[in-house]
N, C-alpha and C positions, 0 to 999 in steps of 0.2 A: 468544337463540334465533333461528336463521336462518329456519326454517320455522314458520308459525303456521296451523294448520288448526282453525278454530273450529266445533265441533259441540256447543255448549252454549247454544243460543239460547233455551232455556226458562228459563235462569238470568238472562240479560240479552242485549241485542242491541247491535250497533254503531250508533251514532247516524248517521242519514242526513246527508250534507253539507248538503242543503237545510234540514234542521231546525236544524243548528248555525248556518248562515248567518242564518236568521230570528231566532235567539235573541240573537246577538252584540250588536246595538244596545242591548238592554235591560240589559246589564251596565254599560255606561259612557256611552252617549249618552242613552238614555231611561231613566234610573235612578230615576225618581220613584216614590214610593209611590202606588199607584192609589187609595188612600183619601183623598188630598188633594183640596181643592176648587179648586185653581188649574189653569190650562190645561196645565201641564207634567204634572200627575198624570192629566189626562184622556187623554193619549196612552197612558199605561200601562194605564189602565182600558179604553180602546178595544181594546187588544191582547188583554187577558184576556177581554173580551166576545166577540171574534172566535174565540178558542180555545174558549170555551164553546159557541158555535154549531157549530163544526167537530166537536167531540166529540159533541154531542147528535145531530147529523145522522148520525153513524156508527151509532148504535143506535136511530134513530127516536124520540128523546126530545125534549121541549121544552127550549129553551135554559135556562130558569129552573130546570130539574130537575137541573142539573149543579153539583156542589159540589166545589171543589178541596181535595185533601188532600196529605199527604206521600208517599202510595203505597198499595199494596194492603193492607198490614198495618193502617195507620190506618183505611182505609175499612172493612175487616172488623170491626175493633174498634168503630168508631162505629156501624155498622149493627146489630150484635148487642147491645152493651151499652146503647146509647141506646134502641133499640126495646124491649128487655126492660124497661128502667126505665119507659118511657112506658106500656107495656101491662100493667104488673104488677097493675093492678086487674082486668084481664080474665082473667089466668091466669099460669102460670109454667112452661109446658111448651114445649120447643124440640125440633125434629126436625132432625137433620143426618146426615151419613154418616161412616163409619169411614175414608174416604180423603181427607177434607178437608185443605187446607193447614194447617200449624201455626197460622197466624193465626186460623183459625176454630176448630180443635179446642181450642187452649189458651185461647181466649176462652170457649168453652163450658165448659171445666173451671173457669175462674174464676167463671162464672155459677153453676155447680153449688155451689161453695163459698159462694155468697151466696143460697141458697134456691131456685134454679131447678132444674127436672128436665129432663134432656137425654136423648133417645133417639138412639143412634148406629146408623144403619142398616147392615146388611151389604150387600155388593155381590157380583155374580157373578164368575166366573173371569176375565171380561174387564174387571172394574172398573166395572161399570155398576149403578146403583141401579135397583131394580124399583119403578115407580110404585105398584104394588099394595101394596108394603110401606110406602110413604109413606102411602097411604090407610088402611091397617090401623093405623098408629101414631097417627093423628089421634084426639084425644079432647077432652072438655070441658076447657078450660084451655090448649089448644095455641094459642100466640100467634105463633110464628115457625117457618117452614121455611127452612133454609139449606142449599142443595145447590150445589156448584160447577158451573160450566158445562162445564168440561173439566179433567181431572186433570193436574196439573203433572208427574207422573212417567211415567205410561203413556199419557197423551194421550186417555184415554177420554172421549167426548162424552156427556153425560148427557141423558136424556129431559126436557129442561127444559120443553117445551110441555105435556106431560102433567102434570108436577109443578106448573107454574104454574096449570093449570086446577083441580087439586085444591085448591090454596091459595085460589084465588078463590072456588070453590064453597063453601068452608067458612069464608070470611071470615078467613083466616089471612095474615099478612104473609109475603111470599116474597122472600127475599134470595138472590142468587147471587154467588159469588166468580168473576168472569169474567176474572181477571187473565191467564190463559193463552189465553183465547178472543178477548178484545177486540182487534179489528183483524185477527184471523187468519181468522175465519169470520163469516158474516153473523149479526147479532143484531138483533132487533126487539123492544124491551121491551114495546111495546103488544100485539103479536101473542102474545107468550109470557107475558103477565100477570106480568111481573117488577115488583116494588115497589121493590127496591133492588138496585143492581149495583155491584160494586167493580172498579176497573181501575187499571192502573199504566203509566206512559208508557214505561218502559225495556224493556218486553216487545215493543214495536212500533217500535223504532228511534228512540225519543225519549229524553230525559234521565232520569237516576235522580233520586230524591227528590221526585217529583211524581206524583200520581194523582188519582182522582176517585171520588166516590160519587154515583151516580144515585139520586135519591129521588123517587118518583112524587109529583106535586104534590097528589094527593088523600089522602096519608097524613101523619101527624104523628109525629115522633120528637123526643127531647130533644137539646139541644146536647151535643157531646162535648168540644170545646175551649172553655173559658170565658175571657172576656176582653173584647176589643173587639166591634164589631158587624159584622165582616166576614162574608161569605157569608150574608147575611140573618140575622145573629145566631146562626147555627147552628154556625159553625166559626171561632172567633177566631184571630187571628194575621195578620201582614202577609203578603200573597200573594207567592208565589215567581214573580214576573213572568217572568223568563227561562225558567224551567222550564215554566210554563204555556203560554207562547208556543210552546216546543218541542213540548209535548204536543199542542197544537192542530194544528201543522203535521204532526206524525207521524200524527195521526188523519186528516187530510185526505189524506195520501199513502196511508195504509192503505186508505181507501175507493177511491181511484183505481186502486191496484194489486191489490186483493184477488182478483178472479177469475183474473187472469193468474198471480198468485203462488200461489194454491191449486193450480192445474193443474200448475205447474212443480214445486212442492214434493211433491205426491203422486207425480209421476213419479219424482223422485229418491228419495223415501222408499221406495217399493215396490222400486226397483232396489237400494237399500241392504239392505232386508230380505231379498230373494231372494239377494243375493250373500253375506250373512253366513250365512244358513241353509245355503246350498249349500257354502260353503267351510270352515265351522267346525262339525265334528260335535258332537253332544251339546249343542246350543244350542236354546233356546226363545224365541220372541217373546212378550213379556209384553203383554197387552192384546188388543184386537180387531184382526183383520186389516184391517178397513175403517172401523169406527166410531171413528176416532181423529183427532186433530189432523193436518193435512196434513204438518207438519214433524217429527212425533214418532216415534221408535223406542225400544224398550226391550227388552233381551235378558238372559237368564240363561244363563251359561256354566257348565256342570257341571265340577267338579274344580278350580276356581280361585276366588280371592277378587277381587271387583271392584276393591277398593282397590289391590291389587297390579297389576292390569291398568291402572288409571288412571295409576299412577306410571310404568310403562313407556311408555304412550302420550304422557305429558307429555314424556319425553325425546325423543320422535319429533316433537314440535311439535304434538301433537293435544290439544285441550281438549275434555273430555267430563265426565260425572259419573256417580255411582251413584244419584242421586235428586235430591231437592230441594236447591237451594243453601242454603236456610234450615236444612237439617239437616246441613250439612257439619261434620265433626268428631265426629258421633255414631257410636258403634260399634254401636248397636242396629240390627237389620234394619229395612228399610223398612216402615213401618206400612201403606203402600199395598199392597205386594206380599203382606204377611202377611194383610191383609184379603181379598185375592183368592184365598187358599188356597195360596199358595206355601210351600214349606218354608224354614227359616232358611238352609239351604245355597243354595237358589235365590235367595233375597233377597240374601244376601251376595255371590253371584256375578253380580250384575246390573250392567248398564251402560246408561246413557241417552245416546242420540245425537240431538240436535235440530238441524235444518237451518234455513236461511233462504233468502230469494229470491236471495241472493248466492252460495250454495253452488254449486260446479261439479261436473260429473261426474268430472273429474280428481281432485278432492279426495275424493269418495266412493270412488273406486278406490284411492286411497292409504290411506284409513282402513281399507277392507276388507282390503287386503294387510297393513297393520300389525297389525290385530287378529288376523288368521289366524296370523301368525307369532308374535305375542306370546302368544296363548293356547296355542299349541303349545309354546312355550318354558316357560311356567309349568306346564303339565301334565307336562312331563318331570321337574319337580322335585316332583311330587305323589305321595306314597306311595299315596294312595287311587286315583289314576289308574293307577299301576303294577299294583296289585292287581286293579283292574277289568280291565285288559288281559290279565291272565294267567288270568282265570276261564274 
């Protein structure tokens, strides 16, 4: 493929050269296990400690509140399963939403099979949870509220501060899956009353296979991975030192670039939205016009299948998606769009385009032109569209 236009940054991001450079020595030069007691191990341990500090600083957490994992999915599983187990003497009720990532929804379904009750909250047409519905769902025995910080498909940013206040006032543990928001927009776990937060390095130009779980030092949950005494005996397993080093560097760079990156991405995002809506008739923007992640756009194109559009775009060197990368291969309509009140046709005709700070205006113009021509071509083959045009 000669041309590569990458518009799927919600799925993963290109690692920053500075991140890779900082990781490289820990593959072959400083390859020690940080759990060792000799000086060689101390070098690896010092590097992981620095990463912990960098990540904590990004969300205004204390260094000792950051625990390393293999990524967002493990962090979500640890937060929900271990907290539910630890708090089972207090109650068995969990509150979440219908638009959560599969790592949360499928974990909640697992907990339901094991005696827990889960309330799945509706969202509005923009994909936003109403804090009043959270409050109305609280009852005796509610032990966990888990609401994502920002949605991975339509980019909707949730009212986390209001939900965190509800949780705190009712002495309920509050977890947020912040995989899409971490390093993209400001997060202050103290101000937002967040007890646990999941993040993953590869969403902010770090390496794949490493993430973290922030756990407020004032709460207790059970271990998730059992074995050695790593991560204060809460998460066993030899630490992925190169990955952790890369995660820390990516977090540091995210903090440095955030405000400039947000402004740049919003400008490109809004330009892309306006151009698509203007050039492609019978198209709807999914999600809020403004209350969304800076780099996220999601459209529904009437009279076409999103999968067919993806295939054509791929031949043109454009990488995009119809929703979550974790749901790729599923023929079911997006559970997020369905929860927002979209029809199955609208869900099946959707396309997610997510930008980065490296995206150029020339790339946006090429994508708009390619989508305009591709949708027109697909509609010419649509019987439904032909019938609609003759009405």
